[in-house]
Biopython code that builds the backbone (N, CA, C, O; Angstrom):
import numpy as np
from Bio.PDB.StructureBuilder import StructureBuilder

atoms = [
    (1, "MET", "N", (15.429, 36.768, -17.179)),
    (1, "MET", "CA", (15.117, 35.486, -17.712)),
    (1, "MET", "C", (14.407, 34.667, -16.625)),
    (1, "MET", "O", (14.917, 34.522, -15.514)),
    (2, "ALA", "N", (13.238, 34.142, -16.957)),
    (2, "ALA", "CA", (12.446, 33.376, -15.997)),
    (2, "ALA", "C", (12.908, 31.925, -15.978)),
    (2, "ALA", "O", (13.196, 31.325, -17.013)),
    (3, "ARG", "N", (12.967, 31.397, -14.801)),
    (3, "ARG", "CA", (13.336, 29.989, -14.663)),
    (3, "ARG", "C", (12.078, 29.149, -14.610)),
    (3, "ARG", "O", (11.129, 29.481, -13.900)),
    (4, "THR", "N", (12.071, 28.093, -15.338)),
    (4, "THR", "CA", (10.937, 27.174, -15.273)),
    (4, "THR", "C", (11.374, 25.944, -14.491)),
    (4, "THR", "O", (12.474, 25.423, -14.678)),
    (5, "ALA", "N", (10.516, 25.508, -13.640)),
    (5, "ALA", "CA", (10.831, 24.342, -12.822)),
    (5, "ALA", "C", (10.718, 23.081, -13.668)),
    (5, "ALA", "O", (9.715, 22.842, -14.341)),
    (6, "ARG", "N", (11.755, 22.301, -13.613)),
    (6, "ARG", "CA", (11.725, 21.029, -14.334)),
    (6, "ARG", "C", (11.274, 19.938, -13.375)),
    (6, "ARG", "O", (11.725, 19.861, -12.232)),
    (7, "ARG", "N", (10.392, 19.118, -13.859)),
    (7, "ARG", "CA", (9.948, 17.996, -13.038)),
    (7, "ARG", "C", (10.959, 16.877, -13.139)),
    (7, "ARG", "O", (11.395, 16.500, -14.226)),
    (8, "ARG", "N", (11.316, 16.365, -12.001)),
    (8, "ARG", "CA", (12.231, 15.238, -11.973)),
    (8, "ARG", "C", (11.424, 13.973, -11.784)),
    (8, "ARG", "O", (10.431, 13.954, -11.056)),
    (9, "GLU", "N", (11.859, 12.925, -12.442)),
    (9, "GLU", "CA", (11.192, 11.648, -12.262)),
    (9, "GLU", "C", (11.467, 11.160, -10.843)),
    (9, "GLU", "O", (12.532, 11.432, -10.287)),
    (10, "PRO", "N", (10.513, 10.442, -10.256)),
    (10, "PRO", "CA", (10.744, 9.971, -8.892)),
    (10, "PRO", "C", (11.958, 9.044, -8.839)),
    (10, "PRO", "O", (12.186, 8.231, -9.734)),
    (11, "ALA", "N", (12.706, 9.189, -7.792)),
    (11, "ALA", "CA", (13.905, 8.372, -7.624)),
    (11, "ALA", "C", (13.506, 6.926, -7.346)),
    (11, "ALA", "O", (12.446, 6.656, -6.782)),
    (12, "ASP", "N", (14.355, 6.028, -7.742)),
    (12, "ASP", "CA", (14.136, 4.610, -7.463)),
    (12, "ASP", "C", (14.457, 4.408, -5.993)),
    (12, "ASP", "O", (15.619, 4.238, -5.624)),
    (13, "GLU", "N", (13.430, 4.425, -5.155)),
    (13, "GLU", "CA", (13.641, 4.431, -3.712)),
    (13, "GLU", "C", (14.116, 3.088, -3.177)),
    (13, "GLU", "O", (13.858, 2.037, -3.763)),
    (14, "TRP", "N", (14.812, 3.149, -2.059)),
    (14, "TRP", "CA", (15.253, 1.958, -1.350)),
    (14, "TRP", "C", (14.213, 1.651, -0.281)),
    (14, "TRP", "O", (13.899, 2.508, 0.544)),
    (15, "LEU", "N", (13.682, 0.440, -0.290)),
    (15, "LEU", "CA", (12.650, 0.038, 0.658)),
    (15, "LEU", "C", (13.251, -0.812, 1.774)),
    (15, "LEU", "O", (14.117, -1.649, 1.519)),
    (16, "PRO", "N", (12.793, -0.601, 3.016)),
    (16, "PRO", "CA", (13.257, -1.470, 4.097)),
    (16, "PRO", "C", (12.710, -2.885, 3.915)),
    (16, "PRO", "O", (11.653, -3.071, 3.313)),
    (17, "LEU", "N", (13.413, -3.857, 4.424)),
    (17, "LEU", "CA", (13.018, -5.248, 4.246)),
    (17, "LEU", "C", (11.625, -5.516, 4.803)),
    (17, "LEU", "O", (10.880, -6.304, 4.221)),
    (18, "THR", "N", (11.255, -4.886, 5.909)),
    (18, "THR", "CA", (9.928, -5.120, 6.488)),
    (18, "THR", "C", (8.821, -4.725, 5.520)),
    (18, "THR", "O", (7.805, -5.414, 5.429)),
    (19, "ASP", "N", (9.007, -3.621, 4.796)),
    (19, "ASP", "CA", (8.010, -3.195, 3.802)),
    (19, "ASP", "C", (7.946, -4.181, 2.637)),
    (19, "ASP", "O", (6.867, -4.483, 2.126)),
    (20, "VAL", "N", (9.108, -4.677, 2.224)),
    (20, "VAL", "CA", (9.170, -5.633, 1.112)),
    (20, "VAL", "C", (8.453, -6.919, 1.490)),
    (20, "VAL", "O", (7.680, -7.459, 0.699)),
    (21, "LEU", "N", (8.712, -7.414, 2.707)),
    (21, "LEU", "CA", (8.077, -8.649, 3.150)),
    (21, "LEU", "C", (6.564, -8.500, 3.237)),
    (21, "LEU", "O", (5.825, -9.419, 2.884)),
    (22, "ALA", "N", (6.105, -7.346, 3.705)),
    (22, "ALA", "CA", (4.662, -7.105, 3.787)),
    (22, "ALA", "C", (4.047, -7.066, 2.391)),
    (22, "ALA", "O", (2.948, -7.581, 2.186)),
    (23, "GLU", "N", (4.738, -6.465, 1.439)),
    (23, "GLU", "CA", (4.208, -6.366, 0.081)),
    (23, "GLU", "C", (4.171, -7.728, -0.611)),
    (23, "GLU", "O", (3.222, -8.033, -1.333)),
    (24, "ILE", "N", (5.200, -8.544, -0.391)),
    (24, "ILE", "CA", (5.221, -9.880, -0.985)),
    (24, "ILE", "C", (4.253, -10.796, -0.241)),
    (24, "ILE", "O", (3.644, -11.681, -0.841)),
    (25, "GLY", "N", (4.114, -10.580, 1.061)),
    (25, "GLY", "CA", (3.218, -11.398, 1.873)),
    (25, "GLY", "C", (3.887, -12.643, 2.426)),
    (25, "GLY", "O", (3.268, -13.703, 2.514)),
    (26, "ILE", "N", (5.177, -12.510, 2.806)),
    (26, "ILE", "CA", (5.905, -13.638, 3.385)),
    (26, "ILE", "C", (6.506, -13.223, 4.719)),
    (26, "ILE", "O", (6.599, -12.037, 5.036)),
    (27, "THR", "N", (6.915, -14.229, 5.497)),
    (27, "THR", "CA", (7.551, -13.953, 6.782)),
    (27, "THR", "C", (9.047, -13.750, 6.578)),
    (27, "THR", "O", (9.595, -14.055, 5.519)),
    (28, "ARG", "N", (9.685, -13.233, 7.605)),
    (28, "ARG", "CA", (11.130, -13.028, 7.566)),
    (28, "ARG", "C", (11.859, -14.375, 7.431)),
    (28, "ARG", "O", (12.869, -14.467, 6.733)),
    (29, "ALA", "N", (11.346, -15.416, 8.099)),
    (29, "ALA", "CA", (11.964, -16.743, 8.005)),
    (29, "ALA", "C", (11.899, -17.269, 6.572)),
    (29, "ALA", "O", (12.868, -17.842, 6.073)),
    (30, "THR", "N", (10.763, -17.075, 5.916)),
    (30, "THR", "CA", (10.631, -17.510, 4.518)),
    (30, "THR", "C", (11.596, -16.741, 3.640)),
    (30, "THR", "O", (12.216, -17.316, 2.745)),
    (31, "TYR", "N", (11.728, -15.445, 3.886)),
    (31, "TYR", "CA", (12.661, -14.641, 3.092)),
    (31, "TYR", "C", (14.080, -15.183, 3.211)),
    (31, "TYR", "O", (14.769, -15.351, 2.205)),
    (32, "TYR", "N", (14.520, -15.457, 4.440)),
    (32, "TYR", "CA", (15.884, -15.944, 4.619)),
    (32, "TYR", "C", (16.060, -17.334, 4.023)),
    (32, "TYR", "O", (17.145, -17.649, 3.534)),
    (33, "ARG", "N", (15.039, -18.170, 4.048)),
    (33, "ARG", "CA", (15.105, -19.472, 3.390)),
    (33, "ARG", "C", (15.262, -19.287, 1.888)),
    (33, "ARG", "O", (16.084, -19.955, 1.261)),
    (34, "TRP", "N", (14.469, -18.370, 1.303)),
    (34, "TRP", "CA", (14.591, -18.052, -0.124)),
    (34, "TRP", "C", (15.984, -17.536, -0.436)),
    (34, "TRP", "O", (16.597, -17.932, -1.427)),
    (35, "ARG", "N", (16.477, -16.653, 0.412)),
    (35, "ARG", "CA", (17.787, -16.024, 0.172)),
    (35, "ARG", "C", (18.897, -17.068, 0.162)),
    (35, "ARG", "O", (19.807, -17.002, -0.665)),
    (36, "ASN", "N", (18.824, -18.040, 1.087)),
    (36, "ASN", "CA", (19.823, -19.115, 1.118)),
    (36, "ASN", "C", (19.779, -19.965, -0.144)),
    (36, "ASN", "O", (20.787, -20.553, -0.534)),
    (37, "ARG", "N", (18.622, -20.031, -0.778)),
    (37, "ARG", "CA", (18.468, -20.811, -2.010)),
    (37, "ARG", "C", (18.705, -19.972, -3.267)),
    (37, "ARG", "O", (18.574, -20.472, -4.384)),
    (38, "GLY", "N", (19.050, -18.703, -3.083)),
    (38, "GLY", "CA", (19.327, -17.835, -4.225)),
    (38, "GLY", "C", (18.081, -17.308, -4.900)),
    (38, "GLY", "O", (18.122, -16.945, -6.075)),
    (39, "TYR", "N", (16.964, -17.258, -4.174)),
    (39, "TYR", "CA", (15.697, -16.802, -4.720)),
    (39, "TYR", "C", (15.299, -15.503, -4.015)),
    (39, "TYR", "O", (15.714, -15.249, -2.884)),
    (40, "GLY", "N", (14.512, -14.707, -4.679)),
    (40, "GLY", "CA", (14.032, -13.465, -4.074)),
    (40, "GLY", "C", (14.695, -12.252, -4.677)),
    (40, "GLY", "O", (15.646, -12.381, -5.447)),
    (41, "PRO", "N", (14.204, -11.067, -4.334)),
    (41, "PRO", "CA", (14.771, -9.835, -4.894)),
    (41, "PRO", "C", (16.173, -9.567, -4.339)),
    (41, "PRO", "O", (16.500, -9.937, -3.211)),
    (42, "GLU", "N", (16.977, -8.922, -5.159)),
    (42, "GLU", "CA", (18.346, -8.565, -4.759)),
    (42, "GLU", "C", (18.295, -7.501, -3.666)),
    (42, "GLU", "O", (17.524, -6.546, -3.760)),
    (43, "VAL", "N", (19.109, -7.666, -2.642)),
    (43, "VAL", "CA", (19.133, -6.733, -1.518)),
    (43, "VAL", "C", (20.503, -6.089, -1.386)),
    (43, "VAL", "O", (21.504, -6.586, -1.904)),
    (44, "LYS", "N", (20.515, -4.976, -0.682)),
    (44, "LYS", "CA", (21.775, -4.288, -0.364)),
    (44, "LYS", "C", (21.835, -4.154, 1.149)),
    (44, "LYS", "O", (20.873, -3.728, 1.787)),
    (45, "ARG", "N", (22.967, -4.520, 1.708)),
    (45, "ARG", "CA", (23.166, -4.387, 3.154)),
    (45, "ARG", "C", (23.817, -3.032, 3.433)),
    (45, "ARG", "O", (24.852, -2.698, 2.857)),
    (46, "LEU", "N", (23.208, -2.276, 4.306)),
    (46, "LEU", "CA", (23.740, -0.978, 4.708)),
    (46, "LEU", "C", (24.824, -1.170, 5.760)),
    (46, "LEU", "O", (24.914, -2.240, 6.362)),
    (47, "PRO", "N", (25.648, -0.152, 5.991)),
    (47, "PRO", "CA", (26.710, -0.280, 7.008)),
    (47, "PRO", "C", (26.171, -0.613, 8.406)),
    (47, "PRO", "O", (26.881, -1.218, 9.210)),
    (48, "ASN", "N", (24.935, -0.227, 8.701)),
    (48, "ASN", "CA", (24.361, -0.528, 10.013)),
    (48, "ASN", "C", (23.749, -1.929, 10.070)),
    (48, "ASN", "O", (23.209, -2.322, 11.104)),
    (49, "GLY", "N", (23.828, -2.698, 8.957)),
    (49, "GLY", "CA", (23.335, -4.062, 8.931)),
    (49, "GLY", "C", (21.927, -4.219, 8.389)),
    (49, "GLY", "O", (21.489, -5.340, 8.131)),
    (50, "HIS", "N", (21.215, -3.126, 8.214)),
    (50, "HIS", "CA", (19.856, -3.200, 7.686)),
    (50, "HIS", "C", (19.889, -3.553, 6.202)),
    (50, "HIS", "O", (20.851, -3.247, 5.497)),
    (51, "LEU", "N", (18.822, -4.200, 5.744)),
    (51, "LEU", "CA", (18.723, -4.595, 4.341)),
    (51, "LEU", "C", (17.731, -3.692, 3.624)),
    (51, "LEU", "O", (16.699, -3.320, 4.182)),
    (52, "ARG", "N", (18.052, -3.344, 2.383)),
    (52, "ARG", "CA", (17.182, -2.507, 1.560)),
    (52, "ARG", "C", (17.043, -3.132, 0.176)),
    (52, "ARG", "O", (17.952, -3.802, -0.314)),
    (53, "VAL", "N", (15.879, -2.899, -0.445)),
    (53, "VAL", "CA", (15.592, -3.405, -1.787)),
    (53, "VAL", "C", (15.115, -2.230, -2.628)),
    (53, "VAL", "O", (14.279, -1.447, -2.179)),
    (54, "ARG", "N", (15.633, -2.100, -3.834)),
    (54, "ARG", "CA", (15.182, -1.042, -4.737)),
    (54, "ARG", "C", (13.763, -1.347, -5.204)),
    (54, "ARG", "O", (13.412, -2.505, -5.432)),
    (55, "ARG", "N", (12.957, -0.311, -5.344)),
    (55, "ARG", "CA", (11.580, -0.456, -5.799)),
    (55, "ARG", "C", (11.535, -1.145, -7.165)),
    (55, "ARG", "O", (10.695, -2.018, -7.383)),
    (56, "SER", "N", (12.419, -0.768, -8.081)),
    (56, "SER", "CA", (12.412, -1.352, -9.422)),
    (56, "SER", "C", (12.740, -2.843, -9.383)),
    (56, "SER", "O", (12.180, -3.617, -10.159)),
    (57, "VAL", "N", (13.639, -3.254, -8.492)),
    (57, "VAL", "CA", (14.000, -4.660, -8.357)),
    (57, "VAL", "C", (12.825, -5.452, -7.791)),
    (57, "VAL", "O", (12.548, -6.567, -8.236)),
    (58, "LEU", "N", (12.135, -4.873, -6.809)),
    (58, "LEU", "CA", (10.971, -5.537, -6.222)),
    (58, "LEU", "C", (9.857, -5.681, -7.252)),
    (58, "LEU", "O", (9.232, -6.737, -7.349)),
    (59, "ASP", "N", (9.606, -4.626, -8.019)),
    (59, "ASP", "CA", (8.565, -4.690, -9.047)),
    (59, "ASP", "C", (8.886, -5.753, -10.094)),
    (59, "ASP", "O", (7.996, -6.482, -10.533)),
    (60, "ALA", "N", (10.152, -5.844, -10.494)),
    (60, "ALA", "CA", (10.555, -6.860, -11.472)),
    (60, "ALA", "C", (10.370, -8.262, -10.891)),
    (60, "ALA", "O", (9.921, -9.169, -11.592)),
    (61, "PHE", "N", (10.709, -8.441, -9.627)),
    (61, "PHE", "CA", (10.532, -9.732, -8.970)),
    (61, "PHE", "C", (9.054, -10.108, -8.903)),
    (61, "PHE", "O", (8.694, -11.252, -9.183)),
    (62, "LEU", "N", (8.200, -9.162, -8.537)),
    (62, "LEU", "CA", (6.765, -9.443, -8.455)),
    (62, "LEU", "C", (6.181, -9.756, -9.831)),
    (62, "LEU", "O", (5.312, -10.619, -9.954)),
    (63, "ASN", "N", (6.652, -9.062, -10.862)),
    (63, "ASN", "CA", (6.197, -9.358, -12.218)),
    (63, "ASN", "C", (6.613, -10.769, -12.635)),
    (63, "ASN", "O", (5.867, -11.472, -13.317)),
    (64, "GLU", "N", (7.804, -11.169, -12.218)),
    (64, "GLU", "CA", (8.288, -12.517, -12.532)),
    (64, "GLU", "C", (7.424, -13.562, -11.824)),
    (64, "GLU", "O", (7.144, -14.621, -12.386)),
    (65, "LEU", "N", (7.001, -13.268, -10.595)),
    (65, "LEU", "CA", (6.131, -14.195, -9.870)),
    (65, "LEU", "C", (4.785, -14.355, -10.569)),
    (65, "LEU", "O", (4.235, -15.455, -10.625)),
    (66, "GLU", "N", (4.257, -13.250, -11.101)),
    (66, "GLU", "CA", (2.973, -13.297, -11.772)),
    (66, "GLU", "C", (3.010, -14.132, -13.044)),
    (66, "GLU", "O", (2.033, -14.805, -13.374)),
    (67, "THR", "N", (4.128, -14.094, -13.758)),
    (67, "THR", "CA", (4.225, -14.822, -15.023)),
    (67, "THR", "C", (4.546, -16.295, -14.802)),
    (67, "THR", "O", (4.331, -17.118, -15.692)),
    (68, "ALA", "N", (5.062, -16.634, -13.616)),
    (68, "ALA", "CA", (5.428, -18.044, -13.350)),
    (68, "ALA", "C", (4.231, -18.886, -13.025)),
    (68, "ALA", "O", (4.367, -20.084, -12.779)),
]
sb = StructureBuilder()
sb.init_structure("model")
sb.init_model(0)
sb.init_chain("A")
sb.init_seg("    ")
for serial, (resi, resn, name, xyz) in enumerate(atoms, 1):
    if name == "N":
        sb.init_residue(resn, " ", resi, " ")
    sb.init_atom(name, np.array(xyz, "f"), 0.0, 1.0, " ", f" {name:<3s}", serial, name[0])
structure = sb.get_structure()
């Protein structure tokens, strides 16, 4: 019996905060100001203290910015 390779959809990757800031086009200070005000994409803090954002969450946030 031959096995056929199944294509898997790309995983919803976790992006480092530096990549997210570059894509949005803001500084780290602006991000933290937004975060204190409850604005911006949802982040997850890793055990080492680094912040990550899911690609799908970032895309939804950017789409929301475009419609506003």
